[in-house]
Backbone bond lengths (Angstrom), bond angles and torsions (degrees), N, CA, C in turn:
res aa  C-N    CA-C-N  psi(-1)  N-CA   C-N-CA  omega(-1)  CA-C   N-CA-C  phi
1 M - - - 1.445 - - 1.546 111.95 -
2 D 1.294 115.96 146.64 1.484 119.58 173.57 1.524 109.07 -65.61
3 K 1.331 114.36 149.15 1.491 116.52 -177.34 1.533 110.92 -78.51
4 V 1.300 120.36 -14.01 1.463 122.24 175.92 1.516 110.60 -123.01
5 I 1.328 115.85 123.91 1.443 121.25 -179.09 1.524 109.08 -123.61
6 F 1.300 118.78 134.67 1.444 121.08 -178.29 1.543 109.67 -98.94
7 G 1.365 115.75 135.47 1.426 120.05 -177.55 1.537 112.96 -106.35
8 D 1.334 115.83 175.69 1.472 120.91 -168.64 1.534 114.88 -114.99
9 N 1.365 118.70 1.14 1.459 119.44 -174.13 1.489 113.97 -49.27
10 Q 1.362 116.83 -46.40 1.447 119.84 -175.95 1.542 113.83 -61.74
11 F 1.296 117.65 -27.32 1.458 121.41 179.83 1.488 112.29 -65.97
12 F 1.286 119.28 -25.72 1.503 121.80 -169.90 1.528 108.95 -122.85
13 G 1.342 115.93 24.52 1.475 118.90 170.99 1.509 114.23 69.45
14 V 1.357 117.15 30.94 1.449 120.59 176.74 1.534 108.78 -98.01
15 N 1.333 117.04 112.15 1.446 121.12 177.54 1.537 106.61 -138.91
16 H 1.345 116.60 121.51 1.420 120.59 -175.44 1.520 115.79 -81.63
17 S 1.319 115.66 -2.24 1.452 118.24 -179.77 1.491 116.36 -111.00
18 S 1.382 117.36 -20.14 1.471 118.36 -173.17 1.498 110.14 -157.65
19 D 1.350 115.24 128.59 1.456 120.85 175.10 1.527 110.16 -69.71
20 E 1.300 115.61 -31.31 1.465 120.84 178.64 1.526 110.92 -64.34
21 K 1.331 115.39 -43.01 1.503 119.30 176.77 1.511 110.24 -64.64
22 S 1.345 116.76 -37.97 1.444 121.44 -179.76 1.507 110.47 -59.30
23 R 1.357 116.93 -47.35 1.465 121.44 178.77 1.497 111.80 -61.54
24 A 1.373 116.48 -41.39 1.444 120.40 -179.85 1.523 110.78 -64.88
25 Q 1.307 118.29 -39.60 1.439 120.18 178.69 1.508 112.92 -68.84
26 A 1.337 116.73 -36.78 1.457 121.80 176.00 1.513 110.75 -60.95
27 I 1.305 117.23 -40.34 1.454 120.99 179.01 1.560 111.58 -71.46
28 K 1.304 115.32 -39.92 1.511 119.45 -179.77 1.507 110.20 -61.82
29 F 1.343 116.62 -37.94 1.466 119.69 -173.79 1.542 111.82 -110.45
30 K 1.340 112.17 39.33 1.484 116.69 178.79 1.493 116.38 -69.78
31 D 1.363 115.43 -20.20 1.486 118.50 178.48 1.546 109.27 -119.54
32 N 1.303 115.27 156.03 1.460 120.60 -175.53 1.512 113.52 -64.63
33 Q 1.315 116.68 -34.83 1.475 119.72 -178.43 1.533 110.97 -62.10
34 S 1.326 119.00 -32.64 1.455 119.67 176.59 1.529 111.52 -63.50
35 I 1.330 115.21 -36.82 1.502 119.52 177.25 1.549 109.31 -67.06
36 L 1.317 115.68 -45.92 1.492 120.78 -179.92 1.501 110.65 -60.37
37 N 1.313 118.06 -38.41 1.430 121.74 179.96 1.526 111.82 -60.03
38 V 1.314 116.27 -39.96 1.482 122.15 178.23 1.538 109.19 -69.27
39 L 1.329 117.11 -44.71 1.452 120.12 179.67 1.527 111.07 -61.40
40 N 1.323 116.74 -34.38 1.476 120.08 174.50 1.541 110.89 -62.84
41 I 1.308 116.09 -40.95 1.458 119.98 177.07 1.530 109.47 -63.14
42 V 1.319 116.55 -43.77 1.465 123.04 179.48 1.539 109.09 -55.36
43 I 1.327 119.45 -46.84 1.417 123.10 179.80 1.546 110.05 -65.22
44 D 1.335 116.30 -42.71 1.474 119.80 177.62 1.552 112.16 -55.93
45 E 1.352 114.25 -34.01 1.438 118.64 -178.81 1.525 114.65 -85.58
46 G 1.326 115.33 3.69 1.453 118.72 175.42 1.484 115.88 91.84
47 I 1.331 118.94 14.54 1.467 122.74 178.65 1.528 107.68 -99.13
48 Q 1.327 118.90 128.75 1.455 122.71 -174.43 1.530 112.62 -121.04
49 T 1.321 118.68 8.99 1.449 120.41 -179.91 1.506 111.08 -128.02
50 F 1.325 115.33 128.78 1.472 122.92 -176.96 1.523 108.28 -119.68
51 M 1.321 117.58 119.76 1.439 120.70 178.16 1.518 109.40 -105.74
52 C 1.347 116.20 123.38 1.447 120.21 -168.44 1.533 112.55 -143.39
53 T 1.329 116.70 155.50 1.434 120.75 170.45 1.569 108.83 -74.29
54 T 1.325 113.00 172.76 1.484 117.14 179.15 1.549 107.95 -95.59
55 H 1.293 116.48 42.67 1.486 122.30 174.33 1.510 109.92 -57.29
56 D 1.327 117.50 147.51 1.479 123.25 -177.96 1.537 110.61 -51.16
57 R 1.319 117.73 -42.40 1.444 119.86 -174.58 1.523 113.86 -70.73
58 I 1.326 115.98 -20.03 1.476 118.78 174.22 1.534 111.25 -63.45
59 A 1.353 116.16 -29.51 1.442 118.62 178.16 1.537 112.26 -61.37
60 D 1.340 114.55 -38.38 1.496 120.13 176.43 1.525 111.12 -68.68
61 I 1.315 117.16 -37.48 1.455 120.90 178.88 1.547 107.34 -65.47
62 C 1.318 116.39 -42.44 1.465 118.95 177.53 1.548 113.11 -60.28
63 N 1.274 115.96 -38.30 1.517 120.48 176.77 1.541 109.80 -57.19
64 T 1.277 117.55 -42.59 1.447 122.46 -179.91 1.570 109.76 -68.81
65 I 1.318 115.44 -47.58 1.431 120.81 -176.56 1.550 110.75 -60.68
66 R 1.270 117.54 -40.91 1.479 122.73 -178.68 1.534 111.21 -56.36
67 G 1.310 115.47 -38.68 1.497 118.69 -172.31 1.492 114.97 -99.81
68 D 1.305 118.99 12.93 1.462 120.58 -174.63 1.560 109.52 -124.42
69 E 1.300 115.26 121.60 1.482 120.00 -178.08 1.562 112.44 -61.32
70 K 1.318 116.22 -24.22 1.462 120.77 176.92 1.512 113.39 -55.83
71 Y 1.323 115.62 -28.22 1.453 121.04 -176.23 1.527 112.74 -104.33
72 S 1.282 115.40 20.93 1.529 118.78 -174.92 1.511 113.07 -63.97
73 N 1.361 118.34 -28.98 1.423 121.95 179.06 1.554 112.59 -102.69
74 F 1.310 115.22 7.10 1.462 119.83 -174.40 1.562 109.27 -81.73
75 K 1.347 114.74 134.88 1.467 120.69 179.07 1.539 108.95 -114.22
76 I 1.279 115.01 148.63 1.485 121.95 176.05 1.485 109.12 -122.72
77 Y 1.303 114.76 133.58 1.462 121.44 172.44 1.533 107.42 -106.67
78 P 1.341 118.71 97.57 1.469 120.60 178.78 1.538 111.88 -67.39
79 C 1.304 115.48 145.23 1.454 122.59 174.56 1.521 109.73 -122.46
80 M 1.298 116.38 122.94 1.447 118.10 -174.07 1.502 111.88 -137.16
81 P 1.319 120.08 163.21 1.510 126.03 -1.27 1.520 110.89 -86.80
82 Y 1.354 112.99 164.03 1.475 120.58 171.37 1.542 106.97 -108.33
83 A 1.301 115.60 89.11 1.475 121.85 -167.65 1.514 112.11 -60.34
84 H 1.346 118.02 -39.28 1.458 122.58 -177.48 1.544 111.35 -56.34
85 K 1.332 115.13 -35.07 1.464 120.14 -178.68 1.516 111.51 -59.45
86 Y 1.319 113.95 -45.63 1.469 117.44 -177.13 1.553 111.21 -73.14
87 A 1.313 116.37 -37.65 1.468 118.88 177.92 1.526 111.19 -60.35
88 N 1.353 114.21 -45.49 1.490 119.11 -179.63 1.491 110.99 -67.01
89 A 1.336 117.22 -36.94 1.466 119.68 -177.51 1.546 111.43 -68.22
90 V 1.315 115.36 -38.14 1.472 119.66 -178.69 1.536 108.43 -67.02
91 T 1.329 115.63 -35.04 1.469 119.15 178.11 1.548 111.26 -66.83
92 E 1.338 115.66 -41.16 1.463 119.85 -176.68 1.521 113.29 -83.78
93 L 1.334 117.33 -41.25 1.455 122.16 -170.81 1.543 116.05 -107.68
94 G 1.320 115.27 -13.76 1.468 118.34 -170.50 1.479 112.57 81.33
95 I 1.292 117.32 171.20 1.478 121.72 -175.56 1.528 109.85 -67.23
96 I 1.336 117.81 -44.45 1.498 120.35 -179.07 1.503 110.13 -64.93
97 G 1.323 117.09 -43.34 1.480 121.63 -178.67 1.516 109.55 -62.64
98 T 1.306 115.49 -40.24 1.476 119.50 -178.80 1.533 111.19 -64.88
99 I 1.336 115.43 -43.40 1.457 118.16 178.09 1.544 111.99 -63.43
100 K 1.311 115.77 -40.90 1.464 119.68 178.67 1.531 110.68 -62.93
101 Q 1.327 117.55 -37.52 1.452 120.36 -176.86 1.518 113.25 -75.70
102 Y 1.347 116.54 -36.90 1.460 119.36 -168.10 1.520 116.39 -108.50
103 V 1.326 117.68 -27.12 1.439 120.50 -175.38 1.524 110.47 -94.18
104 P 1.376 117.41 122.73 1.422 119.57 -179.33 1.508 113.95 -72.86
105 G 1.301 118.27 158.92 1.463 121.38 172.90 1.511 111.56 93.66
106 N 1.293 116.88 -172.89 1.464 125.98 -178.58 1.529 109.87 -69.58
107 I 1.332 115.65 127.61 1.444 116.46 -176.46 1.516 113.80 -64.11
108 F 1.346 117.76 -31.74 1.470 122.53 -177.64 1.533 110.46 -68.77
109 S 1.404 114.69 -42.61 1.499 117.03 177.85 1.516 109.63 -68.76
110 T 1.341 117.32 -33.56 1.475 119.49 175.90 1.499 111.79 -61.03
111 F 1.353 115.39 -46.95 1.457 119.48 177.48 1.497 112.13 -58.02
112 A 1.349 114.52 -43.40 1.494 118.16 179.86 1.445 113.13 -59.68
113 K 1.370 115.82 -47.19 1.458 119.86 179.31 1.505 111.58 -65.49
114 G 1.316 115.76 -46.47 1.480 122.43 -177.59 1.505 110.36 -66.07
115 G 1.348 116.99 -43.07 1.474 119.77 -178.15 1.535 112.44 -66.13
116 M 1.288 115.99 -43.23 1.482 121.44 178.19 1.485 109.49 -63.95
117 A 1.363 115.88 -42.59 1.443 118.75 -179.98 1.542 111.30 -60.04
118 F 1.305 116.00 -40.50 1.451 120.47 -179.33 1.569 109.74 -66.88
119 V 1.329 114.42 -46.79 1.482 116.93 178.42 1.507 113.46 -58.35
120 K 1.346 116.40 -41.78 1.461 121.99 -178.60 1.542 112.08 -83.38
121 K 1.285 115.99 -2.74 1.481 120.64 -172.82 1.532 110.89 57.85
122 D 1.358 114.50 38.56 1.420 120.77 -177.70 1.530 108.01 -88.89
123 F 1.316 116.56 81.87 1.416 122.06 -174.50 1.520 111.98 -70.51
124 V 1.306 119.13 -22.30 1.450 120.75 177.23 1.557 109.54 -67.78
125 S 1.333 116.52 -41.77 1.473 119.68 176.82 1.547 111.46 -64.74
126 M 1.312 116.97 -33.52 1.486 122.10 174.81 1.494 108.50 -62.40
127 M 1.333 115.59 -46.56 1.426 119.16 -179.18 1.547 112.20 -60.93
128 E 1.294 115.52 -40.31 1.501 120.70 177.37 1.512 110.36 -61.34
129 L 1.310 118.56 -40.75 1.450 121.13 178.05 1.499 111.41 -63.34
130 L 1.303 116.25 -41.60 1.513 119.51 -179.21 1.522 110.54 -68.96
131 V 1.359 115.94 -38.91 1.491 117.77 177.98 1.536 108.10 -61.10
132 D 1.328 117.35 -48.13 1.462 119.75 -178.31 1.583 110.60 -59.76
133 A 1.309 115.42 -38.73 1.447 119.48 179.16 1.502 111.37 -64.42
134 E 1.343 117.56 -44.84 1.445 120.61 -178.54 1.555 111.77 -68.36
135 M 1.309 116.68 -29.50 1.475 119.59 -178.77 1.491 113.44 -81.00
136 K 1.286 118.97 -10.66 1.465 123.19 -177.24 1.529 110.57 -53.25
137 M 1.331 118.35 -43.22 1.442 121.70 -174.67 1.512 115.20 -69.07
138 F 1.358 115.64 -17.08 1.475 120.97 -173.57 1.508 111.21 -99.21
139 K 1.303 120.49 11.06 1.440 124.21 -177.84 1.543 109.56 -60.01
140 G 1.339 114.74 128.78 1.473 119.99 -179.21 1.508 114.97 86.62
141 I 1.326 118.14 -0.59 1.430 122.71 178.94 1.539 110.55 -113.70
142 S 1.320 115.95 142.35 1.481 118.67 -178.96 1.536 110.51 -68.65
143 T 1.337 115.96 119.85 1.454 122.37 178.88 1.561 108.34 -128.88
144 P 1.288 119.42 70.13 1.452 121.84 -173.27 1.556 114.46 -66.62
145 V 1.307 117.19 -22.36 1.447 120.73 179.20 1.566 107.22 -133.87
146 I 1.358 115.19 131.30 1.481 120.81 179.33 1.482 107.37 -120.22
147 F 1.322 119.08 125.21 1.462 123.95 -172.88 1.528 114.32 -102.98
148 L 1.292 114.48 144.49 1.475 121.93 167.54 1.522 108.66 -91.53
149 Q 1.345 117.10 125.06 1.414 122.35 -178.02 1.522 112.40 -60.15
150 N 1.351 115.72 148.49 1.467 120.89 -176.93 1.506 113.69 -61.20
151 V 1.352 118.39 -29.97 1.424 118.27 180.00 1.508 111.72 -62.04
152 V 1.344 118.12 -37.14 1.472 123.34 179.10 1.538 109.23 -81.64
153 T 1.331 116.06 -44.76 1.448 119.54 -177.87 1.551 110.70 -56.37
154 D 1.361 115.53 -50.77 1.440 118.83 -175.88 1.538 112.11 -73.63
155 L 1.324 117.82 -29.59 1.458 120.36 174.09 1.551 109.58 -61.17
156 L 1.365 114.59 -47.37 1.470 118.25 179.85 1.512 112.41 -62.55
157 L 1.369 115.05 -38.48 1.445 118.39 177.20 1.494 112.37 -61.81
158 G 1.371 115.60 -44.23 1.430 120.79 -179.95 1.546 113.38 -64.29
159 L 1.300 117.07 -32.47 1.444 121.14 179.92 1.505 113.22 -87.57
160 G 1.354 116.43 -4.00 1.465 120.68 -179.92 1.520 111.86 72.18
161 M 1.323 118.57 26.45 1.471 121.91 -174.63 1.528 109.87 -101.55
162 S 1.323 116.02 58.44 1.461 120.47 -173.98 1.522 112.29 -68.52
163 E 1.328 118.92 -18.64 1.445 120.56 -179.47 1.526 111.13 -61.72
164 F 1.370 118.09 -28.75 1.445 118.53 179.22 1.544 110.01 -75.59
165 L 1.300 117.94 -31.86 1.490 120.29 173.98 1.525 109.51 -60.61
166 V 1.325 116.16 -43.59 1.451 121.58 179.94 1.555 109.05 -66.43
167 A 1.292 117.40 -43.78 1.462 121.72 179.83 1.525 110.52 -61.26
168 F 1.356 118.42 -43.07 1.444 121.35 178.36 1.525 110.03 -62.44
169 H 1.355 116.40 -43.97 1.460 121.49 -179.66 1.511 110.95 -58.92
170 S 1.315 117.77 -44.37 1.462 122.74 -178.23 1.521 112.99 -70.11
171 Y 1.316 114.36 -41.25 1.465 117.66 -177.51 1.528 113.44 -68.75
172 I 1.323 118.14 -37.86 1.411 122.17 178.49 1.535 109.45 -60.06
173 K 1.302 115.49 -43.72 1.463 121.01 -179.74 1.544 112.51 -67.68
174 E 1.342 115.48 -47.05 1.449 119.69 -173.14 1.535 112.71 -75.02
175 K 1.344 116.80 -43.12 1.467 120.89 -171.61 1.550 110.54 -91.52
176 H 1.315 117.75 -37.28 1.432 120.63 -172.98 1.531 116.48 -111.24
177 N 1.325 113.99 4.94 1.492 121.38 174.24 1.526 110.43 51.26
178 A 1.353 116.29 44.64 1.456 122.68 178.97 1.530 110.06 -136.60
179 E 1.243 115.50 174.71 1.463 120.31 174.08 1.556 110.04 -98.91
180 A 1.302 116.02 140.34 1.427 120.62 175.96 1.550 111.84 -79.91
181 G 1.305 115.75 140.66 1.436 121.42 172.45 1.500 109.35 -122.83
182 F 1.352 116.92 157.29 1.464 120.16 -179.38 1.530 107.36 -131.00
183 I 1.368 115.71 130.03 1.434 122.40 173.78 1.505 108.12 -97.41
184 T 1.335 116.80 136.27 1.482 119.25 -174.27 1.511 110.08 -152.59
185 M 1.361 114.35 155.46 1.460 120.86 171.72 1.529 108.15 -105.30
186 N 1.386 115.10 11.04 1.471 117.76 -179.59 1.536 107.37 -139.61
187 L 1.288 115.72 74.92 1.501 119.98 -177.64 1.570 112.41 -57.21
188 P 1.310 119.55 -48.62 1.454 117.86 -177.12 1.530 113.73 -58.60
189 L 1.335 116.75 -44.11 1.459 118.64 -176.53 1.533 110.19 -73.38
190 L 1.282 118.68 -37.36 1.476 120.93 -179.63 1.534 109.32 -64.85
191 L 1.326 115.98 -47.33 1.454 118.01 -177.60 1.521 113.91 -62.94
192 H 1.325 114.34 -41.13 1.501 119.50 174.41 1.511 110.35 -60.32
193 T 1.334 118.79 -45.26 1.454 123.04 -176.40 1.528 109.79 -64.16
194 L 1.334 118.25 -47.29 1.460 121.64 -179.98 1.493 111.00 -60.32
195 E 1.337 116.62 -44.41 1.457 120.63 -177.71 1.528 111.00 -66.89
196 S 1.329 116.46 -34.36 1.476 119.59 178.01 1.500 113.03 -67.76
197 R 1.353 115.16 -18.97 1.496 119.93 -179.95 1.533 110.51 -104.22
198 G 1.344 115.64 14.96 1.464 120.88 173.56 1.508 116.07 88.04
199 I 1.325 120.27 6.64 1.425 122.78 178.45 1.534 109.57 -92.77
200 K 1.315 115.73 107.02 1.452 120.05 -175.98 1.538 109.39 -102.37
201 N 1.330 112.16 148.23 1.506 121.64 179.26 1.543 110.85 50.03
202 P 1.331 118.51 50.72 1.459 119.51 179.89 1.548 112.57 -71.80
203 I 1.325 114.70 163.71 1.447 122.30 172.17 1.514 109.89 -89.48
204 I 1.320 116.09 119.84 1.429 119.55 -177.15 1.544 109.19 -131.28
205 C 1.318 116.53 134.99 1.457 122.78 174.71 1.531 106.96 -112.39
206 S 1.307 118.90 126.30 1.435 121.87 -173.94 1.504 110.73 -147.99
207 S 1.303 115.11 155.32 1.513 120.70 175.06 1.498 108.19 -65.16
208 I 1.324 115.66 124.44 1.448 121.65 178.65 1.521 106.12 -141.49
209 N 1.307 118.77 116.14 1.437 122.13 179.94 1.518 111.73 -158.65
210 K 1.279 115.99 163.53 1.457 122.91 -172.73 1.559 110.68 -68.44
211 A 1.361 116.27 -22.79 1.435 120.51 -176.47 1.531 112.75 -87.01
212 G 1.325 118.22 -10.36 1.469 122.45 -176.61 1.528 110.51 75.47
213 F 1.306 120.12 21.31 1.475 125.54 -177.94 1.501 109.25 -68.94
214 R 1.353 116.04 124.00 1.474 124.43 179.79 1.525 112.88 52.21
215 M 1.308 115.06 41.62 1.503 120.92 176.94 1.516 106.43 -114.63
216 S 1.322 118.11 89.09 1.433 123.62 -175.79 1.528 110.50 -67.64
217 G 1.284 115.03 123.20 1.479 122.05 -174.70 1.502 111.68 106.74
218 G 1.334 116.82 -14.98 1.445 121.77 174.78 1.577 113.70 95.03
219 K 1.308 113.73 156.41 1.440 122.79 -172.96 1.533 110.75 -64.32
220 D 1.313 119.81 -38.11 1.486 122.07 -177.59 1.530 109.97 -63.71
221 L 1.321 116.82 -42.51 1.455 119.03 -179.78 1.530 110.33 -68.72
222 Y 1.318 117.73 -38.64 1.465 120.28 175.56 1.527 111.12 -59.46
223 E 1.308 115.81 -46.44 1.471 118.54 -177.46 1.551 109.52 -61.92
224 K 1.284 117.01 -38.45 1.486 120.27 177.11 1.467 110.82 -61.78
225 V 1.357 118.59 -48.26 1.471 123.13 -178.26 1.510 111.26 -64.25
226 I 1.294 116.22 -43.94 1.458 123.08 -179.93 1.524 112.30 -59.22
227 A 1.304 115.01 -43.32 1.466 121.06 -178.06 1.530 112.04 -64.60
228 E 1.338 117.88 -22.36 1.483 121.20 -179.25 1.494 112.75 -80.78
229 K 1.328 118.14 -7.66 1.512 124.24 173.75 1.511 112.13 48.24
230 R 1.346 117.15 53.01 1.464 123.05 -179.22 1.474 111.22 -98.05
231 C 1.332 120.25 -2.50 1.472 121.72 179.70 1.571 108.33 -147.22
232 R 1.317 112.95 166.51 1.444 120.68 173.97 1.554 105.12 -91.57
233 L 1.311 115.93 109.21 1.488 119.64 -165.13 1.528 112.47 -111.02
234 I 1.317 113.35 130.24 1.448 124.50 171.80 1.531 110.46 -105.09
235 A 1.298 117.54 121.51 1.481 121.60 179.49 1.557 108.13 -89.67
236 M 1.342 115.47 126.54 1.449 119.13 174.04 1.533 107.92 -124.45
237 Q 1.355 115.35 170.27 1.444 122.58 -178.63 1.529 111.65 53.07
238 V 1.364 112.42 39.42 1.476 119.16 -174.73 1.499 111.16 -68.37
239 F 1.342 118.84 -24.16 1.453 121.23 -177.26 1.566 111.18 -89.64
240 A 1.324 116.04 0.58 1.483 122.03 177.20 1.522 110.57 50.84
241 A 1.382 115.02 52.44 1.417 122.01 177.09 1.509 113.82 60.42
242 G 1.333 115.31 32.33 1.457 121.53 176.51 1.474 117.56 84.06
243 T 1.355 116.48 9.96 1.467 121.51 -179.15 1.553 112.18 -86.42
244 I 1.340 117.05 -7.34 1.469 119.79 -179.66 1.498 106.06 -125.21
245 S 1.354 118.35 140.83 1.440 123.97 177.59 1.546 109.70 -63.01
246 P 1.326 118.74 149.55 1.458 120.84 -179.55 1.504 111.94 -55.63
247 K 1.313 119.71 -44.53 1.404 122.81 -178.81 1.510 113.94 -62.06
248 E 1.333 115.64 -49.21 1.473 120.89 179.36 1.529 109.94 -63.19
249 A 1.320 115.06 -44.28 1.495 121.21 -175.71 1.507 110.40 -61.19
250 L 1.341 115.39 -50.82 1.456 119.54 -173.23 1.518 111.13 -75.60
251 Q 1.296 119.93 -30.63 1.479 120.37 175.46 1.535 108.32 -63.05
252 Y 1.307 116.74 -41.82 1.481 118.86 -176.87 1.540 110.95 -61.97
253 V 1.340 117.66 -49.98 1.447 120.65 -174.52 1.519 112.83 -74.05
254 C 1.344 115.83 -38.31 1.449 120.40 -175.14 1.523 111.77 -69.82
255 E 1.313 117.91 -32.32 1.443 122.14 -177.87 1.521 113.80 -83.85
256 M 1.337 117.45 -5.44 1.499 120.25 178.60 1.519 107.74 -77.94
257 E 1.337 113.93 131.72 1.449 119.75 172.24 1.521 108.25 -73.91
258 G 1.344 114.73 131.01 1.430 119.08 179.29 1.527 115.13 110.39
259 I 1.325 117.18 -5.95 1.463 121.83 178.68 1.519 106.88 -102.27
260 E 1.337 118.09 121.87 1.453 120.89 -174.30 1.543 112.72 -96.45
261 S 1.332 117.44 -32.26 1.464 121.64 -175.94 1.504 111.52 -141.04
262 I 1.310 115.76 156.55 1.462 123.05 175.27 1.520 109.83 -119.33
263 L 1.340 118.09 127.37 1.457 121.89 176.99 1.503 107.14 -106.24
264 F 1.333 118.05 128.95 1.440 122.60 173.72 1.494 110.50 -146.80
265 G 1.326 114.25 159.69 1.462 120.59 175.31 1.501 110.59 -126.59
266 A 1.336 116.51 151.18 1.431 123.53 179.12 1.469 110.49 -159.83
267 S 1.335 119.30 163.63 1.476 117.62 -175.76 1.531 111.17 -126.80
268 S 1.324 119.19 2.64 1.447 119.96 177.30 1.547 109.50 -123.05
269 R 1.296 115.99 153.57 1.469 122.08 177.87 1.550 110.36 -58.49
270 A 1.334 116.77 -42.26 1.460 120.18 -176.42 1.486 111.22 -62.50
271 N 1.324 118.09 -44.56 1.445 121.39 -178.04 1.546 112.61 -71.12
272 I 1.326 113.82 -36.61 1.473 118.42 178.45 1.560 108.69 -65.41
273 K 1.307 115.43 -46.81 1.471 122.40 -177.83 1.564 109.75 -63.07
274 N 1.329 114.82 -45.80 1.471 118.40 179.98 1.484 113.34 -62.07
275 S 1.334 116.14 -45.83 1.485 119.04 179.96 1.499 112.36 -63.70
276 K 1.351 115.15 -44.48 1.479 118.73 178.95 1.557 111.18 -60.38
277 E 1.306 117.87 -44.32 1.459 120.41 -179.29 1.521 110.61 -65.77
278 L 1.281 118.73 -39.86 1.505 120.94 179.41 1.535 110.27 -66.03
279 I 1.358 117.70 -40.95 1.436 119.48 178.52 1.500 111.87 -64.14
280 D 1.341 116.33 -44.65 1.483 119.15 177.82 1.521 111.65 -60.45
281 F 1.331 116.06 -41.88 1.463 121.64 -177.56 1.516 110.52 -61.94
282 Y 1.377 116.16 -52.03 1.455 119.40 -173.10 1.506 111.30 -72.95
283 F 1.334 119.53 -31.66 1.415 119.25 175.36 1.524 110.00 -68.50
284 K 1.299 117.43 -37.38 1.509 120.50 176.98 1.504 109.52 -65.61
285 E 1.346 119.21 -41.51 1.436 122.00 -179.81 1.520 110.88 -61.97
286 K 1.374 115.70 -36.66 1.468 120.56 179.90 1.552 110.22 -61.99
287 K 1.300 113.98 -41.51 1.477 118.48 -177.49 1.510 110.58 -67.86
288 L 1.361 117.30 -28.69 1.457 118.94 -176.48 1.520 112.42 -82.11
289 I 1.336 115.44 -14.76 1.480 118.03 -177.16 1.570 109.60 -74.98
């Protein structure tokens, strides 16, 4: 994985520190061109990996990326599911219309698989249908890692339903020729659970920051687990919702042994450039030590 990964929260009004900032971001990125303008800056600054939800508007962004040579080396890490998309689609299109829009393949074979899965309570088959539906928009685009969103990952952890994490991991590899990634707010528990089910050196994206923000189990336990280098780790929410300065935040995560990549989002060239330069600097410093 690249050591710098760009995220999409700012594009869809997600801000963990301020509702006012969320509204301002939603207005700023109300059209797709404004998103593409930022992605062009990202590429200019040497970042080639974009981690995003499967929001409806991402499908339009993918349509542009597919046909533009500028994005020939650009990779996307999809994060699924995006539940609001399906809820809104059912409201607007109905169940049949939603299936026609989002699920790839022949609608009758889809109904057959989905109907039998429901009758048999075969939730793994249902999961496979949803994964295929979410991946439809990324056809023709490099998606080497496909992530399960933390809402689902952590729910399954809490319910003790680790078999679905294993099923997701297997299906992503077998059907989509990619590696499965897991987003979580509980790195220690997820890593232990995956290892206990035979998944070694998994790709995990988790909140890691100097403030201990959204780090279930506490910062000390995280630091211990990270130092053991048992997984390929992506640090997210490194700025702890803006409570830590960029320099302090990035120095903390970049200098930790066991962190492979940093995920961050920004909306201006200055902030993107500054974050990229700080990550490059502190990763280089770590290698020199």
